[in-house]
C-alpha positions as CSV (number, residue, x, y, z in Angstrom):
1,M,28.8,-6.5,8.0
2,T,25.6,-8.2,6.9
3,D,22.3,-6.4,6.7
4,T,19.7,-8.1,8.8
5,Y,16.1,-7.0,9.4
6,K,16.8,-6.4,13.2
7,D,19.7,-4.0,12.1
8,R,17.4,-1.7,10.2
9,P,15.7,1.3,11.7
10,E,12.2,0.8,13.0
11,P,9.7,1.6,10.2
12,Y,8.2,4.6,11.9
13,Q,11.7,6.0,12.7
14,A,12.6,5.5,9.0
15,A,9.4,7.3,7.8
16,R,10.2,10.2,10.3
17,L,13.7,10.4,8.8
18,R,12.1,10.8,5.2
19,I,9.8,13.6,6.5
20,R,12.6,15.4,8.1
21,G,14.6,15.3,4.9
22,G,17.1,12.6,6.3
23,S,18.1,9.8,4.0
24,I,17.9,6.0,4.6
25,P,18.5,3.3,2.0
26,N,15.2,2.1,0.3
27,R,15.3,-1.5,1.6
28,R,12.8,-4.2,0.6
29,P,10.8,-5.8,3.5
30,T,11.7,-9.2,4.9
31,P,8.6,-11.4,4.3
32,P,7.8,-14.4,6.7
33,A,9.4,-17.7,6.0
34,G,7.8,-19.6,3.1
35,F,6.7,-16.4,1.3
36,R,7.6,-16.7,-2.4
37,I,6.1,-15.1,-5.3
38,E,7.5,-14.0,-8.6
39,V,7.9,-10.3,-8.8
40,V,8.0,-8.2,-12.0
41,R,10.7,-5.7,-12.8
42,I,9.7,-2.0,-12.0
43,G,10.0,0.1,-15.0
44,E,8.1,2.5,-17.1
45,Y,4.4,2.6,-16.6
46,T,2.3,3.9,-19.5
47,R,-1.4,4.8,-20.0
48,D,-1.7,1.7,-22.2
49,D,-0.2,-0.4,-19.2
50,W,-2.8,1.2,-16.9
51,D,-5.7,0.5,-19.4
52,A,-4.5,-3.1,-19.8
53,E,-4.4,-3.6,-16.0
54,S,-7.8,-2.0,-15.3
55,Y,-9.5,-3.9,-18.1
56,S,-8.1,-7.1,-16.9
57,I,-9.2,-6.8,-13.4
58,F,-12.3,-4.6,-13.7
59,G,-13.5,-5.4,-17.2
60,E,-12.6,-9.1,-17.6
61,G,-12.7,-10.1,-13.9
62,G,-9.2,-11.2,-14.0
63,N,-7.0,-12.2,-10.9
64,P,-5.6,-9.2,-9.2
65,A,-1.9,-8.8,-10.1
66,A,1.1,-8.9,-7.6
67,C,2.7,-5.7,-6.5
68,P,5.9,-5.2,-8.5
69,E,7.6,-4.2,-5.3
70,C,6.4,-6.5,-2.5
71,G,4.6,-9.3,-4.5
72,R,1.4,-9.2,-2.6
73,T,-2.0,-9.6,-4.3
74,G,-5.3,-8.1,-3.1
75,F,-3.6,-4.8,-2.1
76,Y,-2.0,-3.6,-5.4
77,G,-3.6,-2.5,-8.6
78,P,-4.6,0.3,-11.0
79,R,-6.3,3.3,-9.5
80,F,-8.0,6.5,-10.6
81,A,-8.3,9.8,-8.9
82,E,-10.1,13.1,-9.9
83,P,-9.7,14.9,-12.2
84,E,-7.7,12.7,-14.5
85,R,-5.1,11.0,-12.4
86,R,-4.2,7.4,-13.3
87,F,-1.6,5.5,-11.3
88,R,-1.0,2.1,-9.7
89,A,-0.4,1.5,-6.0
90,C,-0.1,-1.1,-3.3
91,R,-1.5,-0.5,0.1
92,F,0.6,-3.2,1.7
93,C,4.1,-1.8,1.0
94,G,3.4,1.8,-0.2
95,F,4.7,1.5,-3.8
96,W,3.0,4.1,-5.9
97,Q,3.6,5.1,-9.5
98,D,1.7,7.6,-11.8
99,V,1.3,6.8,-15.5
100,D,4.5,8.2,-17.2
101,G,6.1,8.8,-13.9
102,P,8.7,7.1,-11.7
103,P,8.0,4.7,-9.0
104,T,8.0,6.2,-5.5
105,R,7.0,5.2,-2.0
106,Y,4.1,6.6,0.0
107,L,4.0,7.0,3.7
108,P,1.5,4.9,5.8
109,T,-0.6,7.0,8.3
110,A,-3.5,6.2,10.7
111,H,-5.5,8.7,12.6
112,T,-6.5,8.0,16.2
113,C,-10.0,9.5,16.0
114,D,-13.0,7.3,17.2
115,P,-14.5,6.7,13.6
116,W,-11.0,5.6,12.2
117,P,-11.7,1.9,10.9
118,E,-9.9,-1.2,11.7
119,L,-9.4,-3.6,8.7
120,S,-8.6,-7.2,9.4
121,H,-7.3,-6.6,12.9
122,A,-5.2,-3.6,12.2
123,P,-6.1,0.2,11.8
124,Y,-6.9,1.2,8.2
125,I,-4.0,2.8,6.5
126,W,-4.2,6.1,4.6
127,W,-1.1,6.6,2.4
128,V,0.2,9.9,1.6
129,S,3.1,11.3,-0.5
130,S,6.4,12.1,1.4
131,D,5.9,15.8,0.7
132,T,2.6,15.9,2.4
133,D,2.7,17.6,5.9
134,A,-1.1,17.2,6.9
135,Y,-4.4,16.2,5.4
136,D,-8.0,16.2,6.6
137,C,-9.1,12.9,8.1
138,P,-11.6,11.1,5.8
139,F,-13.5,9.8,8.6
140,C,-13.8,12.6,11.1
141,G,-12.7,15.6,9.2
142,D,-10.1,16.9,11.7
143,P,-6.6,17.8,10.4
144,V,-4.0,15.0,10.6
145,I,-0.3,15.9,11.0
146,V,1.6,13.4,8.9
147,A,4.7,13.3,11.1
148,V,2.5,12.3,14.2
149,A,0.3,9.8,12.3
150,V,3.0,7.8,10.5
151,V,2.7,4.0,11.3
152,P,4.9,1.1,10.3
153,T,4.0,-0.4,6.8
154,P,2.7,-3.8,6.9
155,A,5.4,-4.9,4.5
156,E,8.0,-4.0,7.0
157,T,6.3,-5.6,10.0
158,P,6.3,-9.3,9.7
159,K,3.8,-9.8,12.5
160,H,1.3,-7.4,11.0
161,P,-2.1,-9.1,10.6
162,W,-2.4,-8.2,6.9
163,W,0.5,-10.8,6.2
164,K,-2.4,-13.3,6.9
165,I,-4.5,-12.1,3.9
166,P,-4.5,-15.2,1.6
167,Q,-2.7,-14.6,-1.6
168,N,-3.2,-15.3,-5.4
169,R,-7.0,-15.7,-5.0
170,P,-9.7,-15.0,-7.6
171,P,-11.4,-11.4,-7.6
172,S,-14.6,-13.0,-6.0
173,F,-12.5,-14.0,-2.9
174,Y,-11.1,-10.4,-2.5
175,R,-14.5,-8.8,-3.0
176,R,-15.9,-11.1,-0.3
177,L,-12.9,-10.4,2.0
178,W,-13.0,-6.7,1.7
179,S,-16.7,-6.4,2.0
180,N,-16.3,-7.5,5.8
181,W,-15.4,-3.7,6.5
182,E,-17.4,-0.7,5.5
183,C,-14.3,1.3,4.3
184,S,-13.3,-1.4,1.8
185,A,-16.7,-3.0,0.9
186,G,-17.1,-3.6,-2.9
187,R,-13.4,-3.6,-3.7
188,T,-11.4,-6.1,-5.6
189,I,-8.2,-4.7,-4.4
190,L,-7.8,-2.8,-1.2
């Protein structure tokens, strides 16, 4: 039996299975016809790797790198969180990797509150680790139950509007693109 995209569980069903502790194979998304980009091998991610990626993009103004999982540019890059967390992440497919940690997949969520933004014709996605049960909405402050707020990933949804975001563009292109929405203004990577 061949594995085709239509034979796979719906993305939201797959995410709900992960939340409930079920297991599903970790499958790569099926990109639209004509999509091709070289993808790097996912392996160890060190502090030196993070420093080099950060300096290339933010220090030298280099082109954003492609996600090692889905190959998309403009969504993937090095990130920093308080107090001293350094990691790389893709807001298109949910690939996440802390420095000196293994790659993992985060869950895409969207709250239904009025202030929740839309970004390029789709709800903004708030990514959470699979062990997160709830979080406070960053836009309205209300609690968000992850099992209720899980949405399909753009990578697993070929008709998602974010597939139309142009690829392999210079940082100035992405800064202009992301400045169209208040929640992403000033970013080189989403």
